[in-house]
C-alpha positions in Angstrom: -9.8 -11.1 13.5 -9.7 -11.8 17.2 -8.5 -15.3 16.8 -5.6 -14.2 14.7 -4.7 -11.3 16.9 -3.9 -13.7 19.7 -1.9 -15.8 17.3 0.3 -13.0 16.0 2.0 -12.5 19.3 3.0 -16.1 19.5 4.6 -18.9 17.6 1.5 -20.2 15.9 3.0 -23.3 14.6 1.2 -26.1 16.4 -1.8 -24.4 17.8 -4.3 -27.1 16.9 -2.1 -30.1 17.3 -0.4 -29.5 20.6 -2.7 -28.2 23.3 -1.7 -28.9 26.9 -3.6 -31.3 29.1 -6.6 -29.8 30.8 -6.0 -28.6 34.3 -2.3 -28.4 34.0 -0.8 -24.9 34.7 2.7 -25.9 33.6 4.3 -28.6 31.6 7.3 -30.8 32.4 10.1 -30.4 30.0 11.1 -33.5 28.1 14.8 -32.5 28.1 16.8 -29.7 29.7 15.9 -26.3 28.1 19.5 -25.7 26.9 19.8 -29.1 25.3 20.9 -29.0 21.6 20.3 -31.5 18.8 22.8 -34.4 18.9 23.7 -33.6 15.3 23.4 -30.4 13.3 21.5 -30.0 10.1 24.8 -29.6 8.2 26.1 -32.9 9.6 23.2 -34.8 8.0 22.2 -32.9 4.9 25.1 -32.6 2.5 25.3 -30.2 -0.4 23.2 -31.3 -3.4 20.8 -33.5 -1.4 17.1 -33.1 -1.9 15.2 -31.2 0.8 13.4 -33.2 3.4 10.0 -31.8 2.5 8.7 -30.1 -0.6 7.5 -26.8 0.7 8.1 -23.5 -1.1 10.8 -21.8 1.0 12.4 -19.3 -1.3 13.4 -17.1 1.7 15.0 -20.0 3.6 18.2 -18.0 4.5 16.1 -15.2 6.0 13.7 -17.7 7.6 16.4 -19.7 9.4 17.9 -16.5 10.8 14.5 -15.4 12.2 14.0 -18.9 13.5 17.2 -18.7 15.5 16.1 -15.2 16.8 12.7 -16.6 17.8 14.3 -19.4 19.8 16.3 -16.9 21.9 13.3 -14.6 22.3 11.0 -17.4 23.4 13.5 -19.1 25.6 15.0 -16.1 27.4 12.1 -13.5 27.4 8.7 -14.8 26.6 8.7 -18.2 28.3 10.0 -16.7 31.6 7.0 -14.3 31.5 4.6 -17.2 30.8 6.1 -19.3 33.6 5.6 -16.4 36.1 2.0 -16.2 34.9 1.5 -20.0 35.4 3.1 -19.8 38.9 0.9 -16.9 40.1 -2.4 -17.9 38.5 -4.4 -20.9 39.8 -5.4 -23.4 37.1 -9.0 -22.4 37.5 -8.3 -18.7 36.9 -6.1 -19.5 33.9 -9.1 -21.4 32.4 -11.4 -18.4 32.9 -8.9 -16.1 31.1 -8.6 -18.5 28.2 -12.4 -18.8 27.9 -12.9 -15.0 27.9 -10.3 -14.4 25.3 -11.8 -17.1 23.1 -15.2 -15.5 23.4 -13.8 -12.1 22.2 -12.2 -14.0 19.3 -15.7 -15.2 18.1 -16.1 -11.8 16.5 -13.3 -12.6 14.0 -14.6 -16.1 13.6 -18.0 -14.7 12.6 -16.7 -12.3 10.1 -14.6 -14.9 8.3 -17.3 -17.5 8.4 -19.7 -15.0 6.7 -17.0 -14.1 4.1 -16.7 -17.8 3.3 -20.5 -18.1 3.0 -20.4 -20.7 5.9 -23.8 -19.6 7.2 -24.3 -22.6 9.5 -20.9 -22.0 11.1 -21.7 -18.3 11.4 -25.0 -19.1 13.1 -23.2 -21.4 15.6 -20.7 -18.7 16.3 -23.4 -16.1 17.0 -25.1 -18.5 19.3 -21.9 -19.3 21.1 -21.1 -15.6 21.6 -24.6 -14.7 22.9 -24.8 -17.7 25.3 -21.2 -17.4 26.6 -21.5 -13.6 27.0 -24.7 -14.0 29.1 -25.0 -17.4 30.7 -21.2 -17.7 30.6 -20.7 -14.3 32.3 -18.8 -12.3 29.6 -17.2 -15.5 28.3 -15.6 -16.6 31.5 -17.3 -19.9 31.1 -18.2 -21.9 27.9 -21.7 -23.3 28.5 -22.3 -23.3 24.7 -19.5 -25.8 24.3 -21.0 -28.0 27.0 -24.3 -27.8 25.0 -22.7 -29.1 21.8 -22.0 -25.8 20.1 -18.3 -26.1 19.1 -16.1 -23.2 18.1 -15.9 -22.5 14.4 -12.4 -20.8 14.1 -11.7 -19.0 10.9 -9.2 -16.3 9.9 -8.7 -14.2 6.8 -5.8 -16.3 5.7 -8.2 -19.2 5.5 -10.7 -17.0 3.7 -8.2 -16.2 1.0 -7.3 -19.8 0.7 -11.0 -20.7 0.4 -11.2 -18.5 -2.7 -8.1 -20.1 -4.3 -5.3 -17.9 -3.1 -2.1 -20.1 -2.8 0.2 -20.2 0.1 3.1 -18.4 -1.5 6.5 -18.8 0.0 6.9 -20.1 3.6 7.8 -17.2 5.9 9.0 -17.1 9.5 8.0 -13.9 11.1 10.0 -12.3 13.9 8.4 -13.2 17.3 5.2 -14.3 15.5 6.6 -17.5 14.1 5.7 -19.6 11.0 3.5 -18.2 8.3 3.5 -17.8 4.6 2.8 -14.9 2.2 -1.0 -15.6 2.1 -1.4 -16.0 5.9 0.8 -12.9 6.6 -1.5 -10.9 4.4 -4.5 -12.4 6.2 -2.9 -11.7 9.5 -2.5 -8.0 8.6 -6.1 -7.7 7.5 -7.5 -9.4 10.6 -5.3 -7.4 13.0 -6.3 -4.1 11.3 -10.0 -5.0 11.3 -9.8 -6.0 15.0 -8.3 -2.6 15.9 -10.3 -0.4 13.5 -13.8 -1.9 13.7 -13.6 -4.8 16.1 -13.8 -5.1 19.9 -10.7 -2.9 20.3 -12.5 -0.1 18.6 -15.7 -0.6 20.6 -13.9 -0.1 23.8 -11.7 2.8 22.5 -9.5 2.7 25.6 -5.8 2.4 25.0 -5.1 1.0 28.5 -7.7 -1.7 28.2 -6.6 -2.6 24.7 -3.0 -2.9 25.8 -3.9 -5.1 28.8 -6.0 -7.4 26.5 -3.1 -7.6 24.0 -0.6 -8.6 26.6 -2.9 -11.0 28.4 -4.0 -12.7 25.2 -0.4 -13.2 24.1 0.7 -14.8 27.4 -2.5 -16.9 27.5 -2.0 -18.3 24.0 1.7 -19.1 24.7 0.7 -20.8 27.9 -1.6 -23.1 25.9 1.1 -24.2 23.5 3.5 -26.9 24.9 6.0 -26.6 22.0 9.6 -25.7 23.0 12.3 -24.9 20.6 15.2 -27.4 20.3 13.6 -30.1 22.4 12.9 -32.5 19.5 16.6 -33.4 19.6 16.5 -33.4 15.8 18.6 -31.5 13.3 15.5 -31.4 11.1 13.4 -29.4 13.5 13.1 -26.4 11.2 11.9 -28.7 8.3 9.6 -30.6 10.6 7.9 -27.5 11.9 7.7 -26.0 8.4 6.0 -29.2 7.2 3.6 -29.3 10.2 2.6 -25.7 9.7 2.0 -26.1 6.0 -0.1 -29.2 6.5 -2.1 -27.7 9.3 -3.0 -24.6 7.2 -3.9 -26.7 4.2 -6.2 -28.7 6.5 -7.7 -25.5 8.0 -8.5 -24.2 4.5 -10.0 -27.5 3.3 -12.2 -27.8 6.4 
């Protein structure tokens, strides 16, 4: 629940594969931000050619339109906010914010580990939450990780997949980024649970909840080095579609 709440305000595409180097508050750009691919998709893929990757994308026309919208939103609105955050906040403070947000997310990890009958992972999650909430001072530090208790991230999309629910069509959500029918359903359930019975409901303070929502969104985007249109490839849409699908299959399997 908590883990997915942070994901839904971002572009969740390469969350596991592309984390920034530790201690860096900003990332150098490989190419100028306004650089476009040297060739367009239409220049390379002619009518009648087989798709690059076999992923169910029955809403491709809609998805490509949303993908273009997300590029402009990320480039001209969201990333400037994140860059301001990175400029103002020292690296050490950024790390404390990330740690505290991850600690809140353990509530969702616990619920979904229990739903998947992963009792060992659930026990580790409880231990992490207790240790980091106390010794780690409300999760600002992660002593549990230093002691060998690694995070056991799970969300309801993974829970559905664990019980045999298929991906469904690939889906690009406005602002939120790549998903599929199953994961979008899981996202809605996790978000509702977080707000109705999770930490947001425990606090029952709209100002605090809003502050957490905004901070977690900026923090999560800060941790993802992906930039639209910087692969220089006309196949970026297909590449990211494949990476997301492969990552989620791996998440469910593991």
